[in-house]
mmJSON file of the N, C-alpha and C atoms, coordinates in Angstrom:
{"data_MODEL":{"atom_site":{
"group_PDB":["ATOM","ATOM","ATOM","ATOM","ATOM","ATOM","ATOM","ATOM","ATOM","ATOM","ATOM","ATOM","ATOM","ATOM","ATOM","ATOM","ATOM","ATOM","ATOM","ATOM","ATOM","ATOM","ATOM","ATOM","ATOM","ATOM","ATOM","ATOM","ATOM","ATOM","ATOM","ATOM","ATOM","ATOM","ATOM","ATOM","ATOM","ATOM","ATOM","ATOM","ATOM","ATOM","ATOM","ATOM","ATOM","ATOM","ATOM","ATOM","ATOM","ATOM","ATOM","ATOM","ATOM","ATOM","ATOM","ATOM","ATOM","ATOM","ATOM","ATOM","ATOM","ATOM","ATOM","ATOM","ATOM","ATOM","ATOM","ATOM","ATOM","ATOM","ATOM","ATOM","ATOM","ATOM","ATOM","ATOM","ATOM","ATOM","ATOM","ATOM","ATOM","ATOM","ATOM","ATOM","ATOM","ATOM","ATOM","ATOM","ATOM","ATOM","ATOM","ATOM","ATOM","ATOM","ATOM","ATOM","ATOM","ATOM","ATOM","ATOM","ATOM","ATOM","ATOM","ATOM","ATOM","ATOM","ATOM","ATOM","ATOM","ATOM","ATOM","ATOM","ATOM","ATOM","ATOM","ATOM","ATOM","ATOM","ATOM","ATOM","ATOM","ATOM","ATOM","ATOM","ATOM","ATOM","ATOM","ATOM","ATOM","ATOM","ATOM","ATOM","ATOM","ATOM","ATOM","ATOM","ATOM","ATOM","ATOM","ATOM","ATOM","ATOM","ATOM","ATOM","ATOM","ATOM","ATOM","ATOM","ATOM","ATOM","ATOM","ATOM","ATOM","ATOM","ATOM","ATOM","ATOM","ATOM","ATOM","ATOM","ATOM","ATOM","ATOM","ATOM","ATOM","ATOM","ATOM","ATOM","ATOM","ATOM","ATOM","ATOM","ATOM","ATOM","ATOM","ATOM","ATOM","ATOM","ATOM","ATOM","ATOM","ATOM","ATOM","ATOM","ATOM","ATOM","ATOM","ATOM","ATOM","ATOM","ATOM","ATOM","ATOM","ATOM","ATOM","ATOM","ATOM","ATOM","ATOM","ATOM","ATOM","ATOM","ATOM","ATOM","ATOM","ATOM","ATOM","ATOM","ATOM","ATOM","ATOM","ATOM","ATOM","ATOM","ATOM","ATOM","ATOM","ATOM","ATOM","ATOM","ATOM","ATOM","ATOM","ATOM","ATOM","ATOM","ATOM","ATOM","ATOM","ATOM","ATOM"],
"id":[1,2,3,4,5,6,7,8,9,10,11,12,13,14,15,16,17,18,19,20,21,22,23,24,25,26,27,28,29,30,31,32,33,34,35,36,37,38,39,40,41,42,43,44,45,46,47,48,49,50,51,52,53,54,55,56,57,58,59,60,61,62,63,64,65,66,67,68,69,70,71,72,73,74,75,76,77,78,79,80,81,82,83,84,85,86,87,88,89,90,91,92,93,94,95,96,97,98,99,100,101,102,103,104,105,106,107,108,109,110,111,112,113,114,115,116,117,118,119,120,121,122,123,124,125,126,127,128,129,130,131,132,133,134,135,136,137,138,139,140,141,142,143,144,145,146,147,148,149,150,151,152,153,154,155,156,157,158,159,160,161,162,163,164,165,166,167,168,169,170,171,172,173,174,175,176,177,178,179,180,181,182,183,184,185,186,187,188,189,190,191,192,193,194,195,196,197,198,199,200,201,202,203,204,205,206,207,208,209,210,211,212,213,214,215,216,217,218,219,220,221,222,223,224,225,226,227,228,229,230,231],
"type_symbol":["N","C","C","N","C","C","N","C","C","N","C","C","N","C","C","N","C","C","N","C","C","N","C","C","N","C","C","N","C","C","N","C","C","N","C","C","N","C","C","N","C","C","N","C","C","N","C","C","N","C","C","N","C","C","N","C","C","N","C","C","N","C","C","N","C","C","N","C","C","N","C","C","N","C","C","N","C","C","N","C","C","N","C","C","N","C","C","N","C","C","N","C","C","N","C","C","N","C","C","N","C","C","N","C","C","N","C","C","N","C","C","N","C","C","N","C","C","N","C","C","N","C","C","N","C","C","N","C","C","N","C","C","N","C","C","N","C","C","N","C","C","N","C","C","N","C","C","N","C","C","N","C","C","N","C","C","N","C","C","N","C","C","N","C","C","N","C","C","N","C","C","N","C","C","N","C","C","N","C","C","N","C","C","N","C","C","N","C","C","N","C","C","N","C","C","N","C","C","N","C","C","N","C","C","N","C","C","N","C","C","N","C","C","N","C","C","N","C","C","N","C","C","N","C","C","N","C","C","N","C","C"],
"label_atom_id":["N","CA","C","N","CA","C","N","CA","C","N","CA","C","N","CA","C","N","CA","C","N","CA","C","N","CA","C","N","CA","C","N","CA","C","N","CA","C","N","CA","C","N","CA","C","N","CA","C","N","CA","C","N","CA","C","N","CA","C","N","CA","C","N","CA","C","N","CA","C","N","CA","C","N","CA","C","N","CA","C","N","CA","C","N","CA","C","N","CA","C","N","CA","C","N","CA","C","N","CA","C","N","CA","C","N","CA","C","N","CA","C","N","CA","C","N","CA","C","N","CA","C","N","CA","C","N","CA","C","N","CA","C","N","CA","C","N","CA","C","N","CA","C","N","CA","C","N","CA","C","N","CA","C","N","CA","C","N","CA","C","N","CA","C","N","CA","C","N","CA","C","N","CA","C","N","CA","C","N","CA","C","N","CA","C","N","CA","C","N","CA","C","N","CA","C","N","CA","C","N","CA","C","N","CA","C","N","CA","C","N","CA","C","N","CA","C","N","CA","C","N","CA","C","N","CA","C","N","CA","C","N","CA","C","N","CA","C","N","CA","C","N","CA","C","N","CA","C","N","CA","C","N","CA","C","N","CA","C","N","CA","C","N","CA","C","N","CA","C"],
"label_alt_id":[null,null,null,null,null,null,null,null,null,null,null,null,null,null,null,null,null,null,null,null,null,null,null,null,null,null,null,null,null,null,null,null,null,null,null,null,null,null,null,null,null,null,null,null,null,null,null,null,null,null,null,null,null,null,null,null,null,null,null,null,null,null,null,null,null,null,null,null,null,null,null,null,null,null,null,null,null,null,null,null,null,null,null,null,null,null,null,null,null,null,null,null,null,null,null,null,null,null,null,null,null,null,null,null,null,null,null,null,null,null,null,null,null,null,null,null,null,null,null,null,null,null,null,null,null,null,null,null,null,null,null,null,null,null,null,null,null,null,null,null,null,null,null,null,null,null,null,null,null,null,null,null,null,null,null,null,null,null,null,null,null,null,null,null,null,null,null,null,null,null,null,null,null,null,null,null,null,null,null,null,null,null,null,null,null,null,null,null,null,null,null,null,null,null,null,null,null,null,null,null,null,null,null,null,null,null,null,null,null,null,null,null,null,null,null,null,null,null,null,null,null,null,null,null,null,null,null,null,null,null,null],
"label_comp_id":["UNK","UNK","UNK","UNK","UNK","UNK","UNK","UNK","UNK","UNK","UNK","UNK","UNK","UNK","UNK","UNK","UNK","UNK","UNK","UNK","UNK","UNK","UNK","UNK","UNK","UNK","UNK","UNK","UNK","UNK","UNK","UNK","UNK","UNK","UNK","UNK","UNK","UNK","UNK","UNK","UNK","UNK","UNK","UNK","UNK","UNK","UNK","UNK","UNK","UNK","UNK","UNK","UNK","UNK","UNK","UNK","UNK","UNK","UNK","UNK","UNK","UNK","UNK","UNK","UNK","UNK","UNK","UNK","UNK","UNK","UNK","UNK","UNK","UNK","UNK","UNK","UNK","UNK","UNK","UNK","UNK","UNK","UNK","UNK","UNK","UNK","UNK","UNK","UNK","UNK","UNK","UNK","UNK","UNK","UNK","UNK","UNK","UNK","UNK","UNK","UNK","UNK","UNK","UNK","UNK","UNK","UNK","UNK","UNK","UNK","UNK","UNK","UNK","UNK","UNK","UNK","UNK","UNK","UNK","UNK","UNK","UNK","UNK","UNK","UNK","UNK","UNK","UNK","UNK","UNK","UNK","UNK","UNK","UNK","UNK","UNK","UNK","UNK","UNK","UNK","UNK","UNK","UNK","UNK","UNK","UNK","UNK","UNK","UNK","UNK","UNK","UNK","UNK","UNK","UNK","UNK","UNK","UNK","UNK","UNK","UNK","UNK","UNK","UNK","UNK","UNK","UNK","UNK","UNK","UNK","UNK","UNK","UNK","UNK","UNK","UNK","UNK","UNK","UNK","UNK","UNK","UNK","UNK","UNK","UNK","UNK","UNK","UNK","UNK","UNK","UNK","UNK","UNK","UNK","UNK","UNK","UNK","UNK","UNK","UNK","UNK","UNK","UNK","UNK","UNK","UNK","UNK","UNK","UNK","UNK","UNK","UNK","UNK","UNK","UNK","UNK","UNK","UNK","UNK","UNK","UNK","UNK","UNK","UNK","UNK","UNK","UNK","UNK","UNK","UNK","UNK"],
"label_asym_id":["A","A","A","A","A","A","A","A","A","A","A","A","A","A","A","A","A","A","A","A","A","A","A","A","A","A","A","A","A","A","A","A","A","A","A","A","A","A","A","A","A","A","A","A","A","A","A","A","A","A","A","A","A","A","A","A","A","A","A","A","A","A","A","A","A","A","A","A","A","A","A","A","A","A","A","A","A","A","A","A","A","A","A","A","A","A","A","A","A","A","A","A","A","A","A","A","A","A","A","A","A","A","A","A","A","A","A","A","A","A","A","A","A","A","A","A","A","A","A","A","A","A","A","A","A","A","A","A","A","A","A","A","A","A","A","A","A","A","A","A","A","A","A","A","A","A","A","A","A","A","A","A","A","A","A","A","A","A","A","A","A","A","A","A","A","A","A","A","A","A","A","A","A","A","A","A","A","A","A","A","A","A","A","A","A","A","A","A","A","A","A","A","A","A","A","A","A","A","A","A","A","A","A","A","A","A","A","A","A","A","A","A","A","A","A","A","A","A","A","A","A","A","A","A","A","A","A","A","A","A","A"],
"label_entity_id":["1","1","1","1","1","1","1","1","1","1","1","1","1","1","1","1","1","1","1","1","1","1","1","1","1","1","1","1","1","1","1","1","1","1","1","1","1","1","1","1","1","1","1","1","1","1","1","1","1","1","1","1","1","1","1","1","1","1","1","1","1","1","1","1","1","1","1","1","1","1","1","1","1","1","1","1","1","1","1","1","1","1","1","1","1","1","1","1","1","1","1","1","1","1","1","1","1","1","1","1","1","1","1","1","1","1","1","1","1","1","1","1","1","1","1","1","1","1","1","1","1","1","1","1","1","1","1","1","1","1","1","1","1","1","1","1","1","1","1","1","1","1","1","1","1","1","1","1","1","1","1","1","1","1","1","1","1","1","1","1","1","1","1","1","1","1","1","1","1","1","1","1","1","1","1","1","1","1","1","1","1","1","1","1","1","1","1","1","1","1","1","1","1","1","1","1","1","1","1","1","1","1","1","1","1","1","1","1","1","1","1","1","1","1","1","1","1","1","1","1","1","1","1","1","1","1","1","1","1","1","1"],
"label_seq_id":[1,1,1,2,2,2,3,3,3,4,4,4,5,5,5,6,6,6,7,7,7,8,8,8,9,9,9,10,10,10,11,11,11,12,12,12,13,13,13,14,14,14,15,15,15,16,16,16,17,17,17,18,18,18,19,19,19,20,20,20,21,21,21,22,22,22,23,23,23,24,24,24,25,25,25,26,26,26,27,27,27,28,28,28,29,29,29,30,30,30,31,31,31,32,32,32,33,33,33,34,34,34,35,35,35,36,36,36,37,37,37,38,38,38,39,39,39,40,40,40,41,41,41,42,42,42,43,43,43,44,44,44,45,45,45,46,46,46,47,47,47,48,48,48,49,49,49,50,50,50,51,51,51,52,52,52,53,53,53,54,54,54,55,55,55,56,56,56,57,57,57,58,58,58,59,59,59,60,60,60,61,61,61,62,62,62,63,63,63,64,64,64,65,65,65,66,66,66,67,67,67,68,68,68,69,69,69,70,70,70,71,71,71,72,72,72,73,73,73,74,74,74,75,75,75,76,76,76,77,77,77],
"pdbx_PDB_ins_code":[null,null,null,null,null,null,null,null,null,null,null,null,null,null,null,null,null,null,null,null,null,null,null,null,null,null,null,null,null,null,null,null,null,null,null,null,null,null,null,null,null,null,null,null,null,null,null,null,null,null,null,null,null,null,null,null,null,null,null,null,null,null,null,null,null,null,null,null,null,null,null,null,null,null,null,null,null,null,null,null,null,null,null,null,null,null,null,null,null,null,null,null,null,null,null,null,null,null,null,null,null,null,null,null,null,null,null,null,null,null,null,null,null,null,null,null,null,null,null,null,null,null,null,null,null,null,null,null,null,null,null,null,null,null,null,null,null,null,null,null,null,null,null,null,null,null,null,null,null,null,null,null,null,null,null,null,null,null,null,null,null,null,null,null,null,null,null,null,null,null,null,null,null,null,null,null,null,null,null,null,null,null,null,null,null,null,null,null,null,null,null,null,null,null,null,null,null,null,null,null,null,null,null,null,null,null,null,null,null,null,null,null,null,null,null,null,null,null,null,null,null,null,null,null,null,null,null,null,null,null,null],
"Cartn_x":[-7.713,-7.363,-7.674,-7.412,-7.662,-9.132,-10.025,-11.451,-11.829,-11.068,-11.415,-10.405,-9.27,-8.236,-8.571,-8.087,-8.357,-7.468,-6.405,-5.531,-5.017,-4.61,-4.175,-2.975,-3.004,-1.889,-1.209,-0.021,0.674,1.588,2.058,3.069,2.639,1.427,0.867,1.689,2.176,2.944,4.193,4.902,6.101,5.726,4.627,4.157,3.813,3.106,2.714,3.94,4.925,6.157,6.829,6.91,7.527,6.714,5.395,4.501,4.689,4.704,4.842,6.215,7.249,8.605,8.901,8.162,8.436,8.01,7.031,6.565,6.292,5.741,5.551,4.59,3.67,2.705,3.382,4.525,5.237,5.729,5.934,6.357,5.285,4.046,2.955,2.878,3.691,3.683,4.402,5.281,6.036,5.769,5.936,5.743,6.779,8.026,9.065,8.739,8.307,7.958,6.765,5.771,4.59,4.964,5.813,6.271,7.011,7.849,8.589,7.627,6.625,5.676,4.825,4.377,3.555,4.367,5.613,6.452,6.754,6.838,7.015,5.825,4.625,3.419,3.414,3.724,3.743,4.762,5.903,6.939,6.439,5.744,5.243,4.206,3.47,2.464,2.979,4.278,5.014,4.536,4.329,4.027,5.206,5.244,6.32,6.185,7.307,7.235,6.71,6.254,5.803,7.042,7.082,8.251,8.367,9.59,9.832,9.13,9.033,8.405,6.931,6.345,4.923,4.705,5.769,5.635,4.802,4.761,3.949,2.489,2.045,0.645,0.348,1.31,1.121,0.955,1.761,1.644,0.256,-0.187,-1.504,-2.61,-2.524,-3.548,-3.587,-2.433,-2.368,-3.132,-2.976,-3.694,-5.198,-5.604,-7.04,-7.645,-6.974,-7.479,-7.551,-6.518,-6.517,-7.678,-7.919,-8.991,-10.363,-10.505,-11.807,-11.836,-10.876,-10.717,-11.977,-12.652,-13.849,-14.964,-15.128,-16.127,-15.813,-14.549,-14.147,-14.343,-14.002,-14.176,-15.644,-16.488,-17.928,-18.489,-17.941,-18.428,-18.15,-17.081,-16.767,-17.222,-17.661,-18.048,-19.466],
"Cartn_y":[7.528,8.153,9.645,10.27,11.708,12.06,11.127,11.4,11.488,10.841,10.856,11.606,11.963,12.658,14.136,14.726,16.141,17.049,16.494,17.241,16.281,16.78,15.901,15.042,13.803,12.879,12.659,13.241,13.202,12.004,11.438,10.398,9.144,8.679,7.544,6.27,6.049,4.828,4.758,5.871,5.885,5.637,6.239,6.038,4.569,3.944,2.546,1.637,1.905,1.116,1.206,2.407,2.61,1.901,2.017,1.384,-0.134,-0.721,-2.173,-2.658,-1.896,-2.331,-2.182,-1.326,-1.139,-2.348,-3.1,-4.319,-4.092,-2.935,-2.55,-3.459,-4.095,-4.944,-6.101,-6.547,-7.633,-7.213,-5.927,-5.451,-5.695,-5.778,-5.967,-7.399,-8.294,-9.687,-9.889,-8.971,-9.11,-7.903,-8.114,-7.006,-5.912,-6.301,-5.302,-4.481,-5.161,-4.462,-3.541,-4.021,-3.203,-1.964,-2.154,-1.026,-0.013,-0.505,0.379,1.193,0.538,1.237,2.236,1.835,2.739,3.958,3.748,4.882,5.781,5.209,6.022,6.946,6.415,7.235,8.333,7.964,8.955,10.054,9.675,10.669,11.633,11.107,11.965,12.962,12.594,13.519,14.233,14.207,14.896,14.534,13.234,12.73,11.904,11.691,10.902,9.433,8.731,7.304,6.48,5.296,4.361,3.808,3.86,3.326,1.806,1.314,-0.124,-0.914,-0.323,-1.012,-1.315,-0.681,-0.89,-1.928,-2.526,-3.47,-4.695,-5.016,-6.16,-5.957,-4.702,-4.42,-4.907,-4.75,-5.222,-6.734,-7.439,-8.899,-9.305,-8.654,-8.96,-8.64,-7.486,-7.074,-8.022,-8.468,-9.399,-10.682,-11.175,-12.377,-12.159,-11.011,-10.693,-10.589,-9.89,-9.731,-11.092,-11.913,-13.238,-14.082,-14.049,-14.839,-14.398,-13.151,-12.617,-12.323,-12.866,-12.53,-12.779,-13.898,-14.187,-13.192,-12.883,-11.893,-10.524,-10.156,-8.857,-8.795,-9.874,-9.9,-9.874,-10.536,-10.506,-9.098,-8.367,-7.006,-6.06,-6.31,-5.427,-6.001,-7.219,-7.871,-7.722],
"Cartn_z":[-19.287,-18.036,-18.071,-19.178,-19.256,-19.039,-19.329,-19.144,-17.666,-16.783,-15.363,-14.497,-15.061,-14.288,-14.145,-13.058,-12.827,-13.674,-14.228,-15.143,-16.208,-17.362,-18.449,-18.048,-18.501,-18.26,-19.599,-19.735,-21.018,-21.175,-20.064,-20.144,-19.391,-19.67,-18.955,-19.172,-20.372,-20.652,-19.772,-19.618,-18.774,-17.321,-16.884,-15.522,-15.281,-16.211,-16.055,-16.027,-16.859,-16.835,-15.468,-14.941,-13.626,-12.539,-12.607,-11.641,-11.658,-12.836,-12.945,-12.514,-12.828,-12.479,-10.992,-10.287,-8.867,-8.043,-8.528,-7.864,-6.377,-6.058,-4.668,-3.91,-4.6,-3.898,-3.166,-3.662,-2.995,-1.616,-1.409,-0.092,0.965,0.553,1.509,2.044,1.502,1.951,3.28,3.639,4.889,5.786,7.08,8.019,7.794,7.508,7.234,5.99,4.935,3.701,3.888,4.617,4.884,5.694,6.697,7.518,6.645,5.75,4.839,3.974,3.397,2.525,3.312,4.492,5.299,5.727,6.103,6.485,5.291,4.1,2.906,2.677,2.885,2.751,3.808,5.039,6.121,5.843,5.291,4.968,3.886,2.876,1.795,2.284,3.322,3.859,5.113,5.285,6.361,7.764,7.997,9.328,9.83,11.118,11.726,11.32,11.157,10.824,12.001,11.681,12.712,13.408,14.73,15.441,15.256,15.187,15.048,16.144,17.333,18.467,18.201,17.219,16.913,15.811,15.322,14.211,14.597,15.871,16.322,15.962,15.887,15.537,14.12,13.21,11.839,11.809,12.599,12.684,13.181,14.241,14.798,13.794,13.168,12.2,11.011,10.566,9.431,9.765,10.989,11.413,11.477,11.965,12.058,10.66,9.771,8.401,7.712,7.896,7.259,7.778,9.08,9.665,9.153,8.786,8.347,6.85,6.116,4.695,3.869,4.087,3.286,3.577,4.839,5.234,4.651,4.676,4.129,2.624,1.94,0.483,0.089,0.853,0.56,0.74,1.686,1.942,0.787,0.028,-1.091,-2.431,-2.443,-3.684,-3.956],
"occupancy":[1.0,1.0,1.0,1.0,1.0,1.0,1.0,1.0,1.0,1.0,1.0,1.0,1.0,1.0,1.0,1.0,1.0,1.0,1.0,1.0,1.0,1.0,1.0,1.0,1.0,1.0,1.0,1.0,1.0,1.0,1.0,1.0,1.0,1.0,1.0,1.0,1.0,1.0,1.0,1.0,1.0,1.0,1.0,1.0,1.0,1.0,1.0,1.0,1.0,1.0,1.0,1.0,1.0,1.0,1.0,1.0,1.0,1.0,1.0,1.0,1.0,1.0,1.0,1.0,1.0,1.0,1.0,1.0,1.0,1.0,1.0,1.0,1.0,1.0,1.0,1.0,1.0,1.0,1.0,1.0,1.0,1.0,1.0,1.0,1.0,1.0,1.0,1.0,1.0,1.0,1.0,1.0,1.0,1.0,1.0,1.0,1.0,1.0,1.0,1.0,1.0,1.0,1.0,1.0,1.0,1.0,1.0,1.0,1.0,1.0,1.0,1.0,1.0,1.0,1.0,1.0,1.0,1.0,1.0,1.0,1.0,1.0,1.0,1.0,1.0,1.0,1.0,1.0,1.0,1.0,1.0,1.0,1.0,1.0,1.0,1.0,1.0,1.0,1.0,1.0,1.0,1.0,1.0,1.0,1.0,1.0,1.0,1.0,1.0,1.0,1.0,1.0,1.0,1.0,1.0,1.0,1.0,1.0,1.0,1.0,1.0,1.0,1.0,1.0,1.0,1.0,1.0,1.0,1.0,1.0,1.0,1.0,1.0,1.0,1.0,1.0,1.0,1.0,1.0,1.0,1.0,1.0,1.0,1.0,1.0,1.0,1.0,1.0,1.0,1.0,1.0,1.0,1.0,1.0,1.0,1.0,1.0,1.0,1.0,1.0,1.0,1.0,1.0,1.0,1.0,1.0,1.0,1.0,1.0,1.0,1.0,1.0,1.0,1.0,1.0,1.0,1.0,1.0,1.0,1.0,1.0,1.0,1.0,1.0,1.0,1.0,1.0,1.0,1.0,1.0,1.0],
"B_iso_or_equiv":[0.0,0.0,0.0,0.0,0.0,0.0,0.0,0.0,0.0,0.0,0.0,0.0,0.0,0.0,0.0,0.0,0.0,0.0,0.0,0.0,0.0,0.0,0.0,0.0,0.0,0.0,0.0,0.0,0.0,0.0,0.0,0.0,0.0,0.0,0.0,0.0,0.0,0.0,0.0,0.0,0.0,0.0,0.0,0.0,0.0,0.0,0.0,0.0,0.0,0.0,0.0,0.0,0.0,0.0,0.0,0.0,0.0,0.0,0.0,0.0,0.0,0.0,0.0,0.0,0.0,0.0,0.0,0.0,0.0,0.0,0.0,0.0,0.0,0.0,0.0,0.0,0.0,0.0,0.0,0.0,0.0,0.0,0.0,0.0,0.0,0.0,0.0,0.0,0.0,0.0,0.0,0.0,0.0,0.0,0.0,0.0,0.0,0.0,0.0,0.0,0.0,0.0,0.0,0.0,0.0,0.0,0.0,0.0,0.0,0.0,0.0,0.0,0.0,0.0,0.0,0.0,0.0,0.0,0.0,0.0,0.0,0.0,0.0,0.0,0.0,0.0,0.0,0.0,0.0,0.0,0.0,0.0,0.0,0.0,0.0,0.0,0.0,0.0,0.0,0.0,0.0,0.0,0.0,0.0,0.0,0.0,0.0,0.0,0.0,0.0,0.0,0.0,0.0,0.0,0.0,0.0,0.0,0.0,0.0,0.0,0.0,0.0,0.0,0.0,0.0,0.0,0.0,0.0,0.0,0.0,0.0,0.0,0.0,0.0,0.0,0.0,0.0,0.0,0.0,0.0,0.0,0.0,0.0,0.0,0.0,0.0,0.0,0.0,0.0,0.0,0.0,0.0,0.0,0.0,0.0,0.0,0.0,0.0,0.0,0.0,0.0,0.0,0.0,0.0,0.0,0.0,0.0,0.0,0.0,0.0,0.0,0.0,0.0,0.0,0.0,0.0,0.0,0.0,0.0,0.0,0.0,0.0,0.0,0.0,0.0,0.0,0.0,0.0,0.0,0.0,0.0],
"pdbx_formal_charge":[null,null,null,null,null,null,null,null,null,null,null,null,null,null,null,null,null,null,null,null,null,null,null,null,null,null,null,null,null,null,null,null,null,null,null,null,null,null,null,null,null,null,null,null,null,null,null,null,null,null,null,null,null,null,null,null,null,null,null,null,null,null,null,null,null,null,null,null,null,null,null,null,null,null,null,null,null,null,null,null,null,null,null,null,null,null,null,null,null,null,null,null,null,null,null,null,null,null,null,null,null,null,null,null,null,null,null,null,null,null,null,null,null,null,null,null,null,null,null,null,null,null,null,null,null,null,null,null,null,null,null,null,null,null,null,null,null,null,null,null,null,null,null,null,null,null,null,null,null,null,null,null,null,null,null,null,null,null,null,null,null,null,null,null,null,null,null,null,null,null,null,null,null,null,null,null,null,null,null,null,null,null,null,null,null,null,null,null,null,null,null,null,null,null,null,null,null,null,null,null,null,null,null,null,null,null,null,null,null,null,null,null,null,null,null,null,null,null,null,null,null,null,null,null,null,null,null,null,null,null,null],
"auth_seq_id":[1,1,1,2,2,2,3,3,3,4,4,4,5,5,5,6,6,6,7,7,7,8,8,8,9,9,9,10,10,10,11,11,11,12,12,12,13,13,13,14,14,14,15,15,15,16,16,16,17,17,17,18,18,18,19,19,19,20,20,20,21,21,21,22,22,22,23,23,23,24,24,24,25,25,25,26,26,26,27,27,27,28,28,28,29,29,29,30,30,30,31,31,31,32,32,32,33,33,33,34,34,34,35,35,35,36,36,36,37,37,37,38,38,38,39,39,39,40,40,40,41,41,41,42,42,42,43,43,43,44,44,44,45,45,45,46,46,46,47,47,47,48,48,48,49,49,49,50,50,50,51,51,51,52,52,52,53,53,53,54,54,54,55,55,55,56,56,56,57,57,57,58,58,58,59,59,59,60,60,60,61,61,61,62,62,62,63,63,63,64,64,64,65,65,65,66,66,66,67,67,67,68,68,68,69,69,69,70,70,70,71,71,71,72,72,72,73,73,73,74,74,74,75,75,75,76,76,76,77,77,77],
"auth_comp_id":["UNK","UNK","UNK","UNK","UNK","UNK","UNK","UNK","UNK","UNK","UNK","UNK","UNK","UNK","UNK","UNK","UNK","UNK","UNK","UNK","UNK","UNK","UNK","UNK","UNK","UNK","UNK","UNK","UNK","UNK","UNK","UNK","UNK","UNK","UNK","UNK","UNK","UNK","UNK","UNK","UNK","UNK","UNK","UNK","UNK","UNK","UNK","UNK","UNK","UNK","UNK","UNK","UNK","UNK","UNK","UNK","UNK","UNK","UNK","UNK","UNK","UNK","UNK","UNK","UNK","UNK","UNK","UNK","UNK","UNK","UNK","UNK","UNK","UNK","UNK","UNK","UNK","UNK","UNK","UNK","UNK","UNK","UNK","UNK","UNK","UNK","UNK","UNK","UNK","UNK","UNK","UNK","UNK","UNK","UNK","UNK","UNK","UNK","UNK","UNK","UNK","UNK","UNK","UNK","UNK","UNK","UNK","UNK","UNK","UNK","UNK","UNK","UNK","UNK","UNK","UNK","UNK","UNK","UNK","UNK","UNK","UNK","UNK","UNK","UNK","UNK","UNK","UNK","UNK","UNK","UNK","UNK","UNK","UNK","UNK","UNK","UNK","UNK","UNK","UNK","UNK","UNK","UNK","UNK","UNK","UNK","UNK","UNK","UNK","UNK","UNK","UNK","UNK","UNK","UNK","UNK","UNK","UNK","UNK","UNK","UNK","UNK","UNK","UNK","UNK","UNK","UNK","UNK","UNK","UNK","UNK","UNK","UNK","UNK","UNK","UNK","UNK","UNK","UNK","UNK","UNK","UNK","UNK","UNK","UNK","UNK","UNK","UNK","UNK","UNK","UNK","UNK","UNK","UNK","UNK","UNK","UNK","UNK","UNK","UNK","UNK","UNK","UNK","UNK","UNK","UNK","UNK","UNK","UNK","UNK","UNK","UNK","UNK","UNK","UNK","UNK","UNK","UNK","UNK","UNK","UNK","UNK","UNK","UNK","UNK","UNK","UNK","UNK","UNK","UNK","UNK"],
"auth_asym_id":["A","A","A","A","A","A","A","A","A","A","A","A","A","A","A","A","A","A","A","A","A","A","A","A","A","A","A","A","A","A","A","A","A","A","A","A","A","A","A","A","A","A","A","A","A","A","A","A","A","A","A","A","A","A","A","A","A","A","A","A","A","A","A","A","A","A","A","A","A","A","A","A","A","A","A","A","A","A","A","A","A","A","A","A","A","A","A","A","A","A","A","A","A","A","A","A","A","A","A","A","A","A","A","A","A","A","A","A","A","A","A","A","A","A","A","A","A","A","A","A","A","A","A","A","A","A","A","A","A","A","A","A","A","A","A","A","A","A","A","A","A","A","A","A","A","A","A","A","A","A","A","A","A","A","A","A","A","A","A","A","A","A","A","A","A","A","A","A","A","A","A","A","A","A","A","A","A","A","A","A","A","A","A","A","A","A","A","A","A","A","A","A","A","A","A","A","A","A","A","A","A","A","A","A","A","A","A","A","A","A","A","A","A","A","A","A","A","A","A","A","A","A","A","A","A","A","A","A","A","A","A"],
"auth_atom_id":["N","CA","C","N","CA","C","N","CA","C","N","CA","C","N","CA","C","N","CA","C","N","CA","C","N","CA","C","N","CA","C","N","CA","C","N","CA","C","N","CA","C","N","CA","C","N","CA","C","N","CA","C","N","CA","C","N","CA","C","N","CA","C","N","CA","C","N","CA","C","N","CA","C","N","CA","C","N","CA","C","N","CA","C","N","CA","C","N","CA","C","N","CA","C","N","CA","C","N","CA","C","N","CA","C","N","CA","C","N","CA","C","N","CA","C","N","CA","C","N","CA","C","N","CA","C","N","CA","C","N","CA","C","N","CA","C","N","CA","C","N","CA","C","N","CA","C","N","CA","C","N","CA","C","N","CA","C","N","CA","C","N","CA","C","N","CA","C","N","CA","C","N","CA","C","N","CA","C","N","CA","C","N","CA","C","N","CA","C","N","CA","C","N","CA","C","N","CA","C","N","CA","C","N","CA","C","N","CA","C","N","CA","C","N","CA","C","N","CA","C","N","CA","C","N","CA","C","N","CA","C","N","CA","C","N","CA","C","N","CA","C","N","CA","C","N","CA","C","N","CA","C","N","CA","C","N","CA","C","N","CA","C","N","CA","C","N","CA","C"],
"pdbx_PDB_model_num":[1,1,1,1,1,1,1,1,1,1,1,1,1,1,1,1,1,1,1,1,1,1,1,1,1,1,1,1,1,1,1,1,1,1,1,1,1,1,1,1,1,1,1,1,1,1,1,1,1,1,1,1,1,1,1,1,1,1,1,1,1,1,1,1,1,1,1,1,1,1,1,1,1,1,1,1,1,1,1,1,1,1,1,1,1,1,1,1,1,1,1,1,1,1,1,1,1,1,1,1,1,1,1,1,1,1,1,1,1,1,1,1,1,1,1,1,1,1,1,1,1,1,1,1,1,1,1,1,1,1,1,1,1,1,1,1,1,1,1,1,1,1,1,1,1,1,1,1,1,1,1,1,1,1,1,1,1,1,1,1,1,1,1,1,1,1,1,1,1,1,1,1,1,1,1,1,1,1,1,1,1,1,1,1,1,1,1,1,1,1,1,1,1,1,1,1,1,1,1,1,1,1,1,1,1,1,1,1,1,1,1,1,1,1,1,1,1,1,1,1,1,1,1,1,1,1,1,1,1,1,1]
}}}
């Protein structure tokens, strides 16, 4: 990691343990979890959270992405 990082990483093992234990990827399985994670990112970059009334967009987007999943995976593969 130090070879590609912009600054030295002294405590990578502790970071990896924390990363693995957070299991954040499981939050992306539900619309509520995804909304929580997206709002966390917005908060860290000092933007307003996504209003609850907009959660339907996540449901719609999830369906669109699922329907085109093979096409999307081929584009990055």
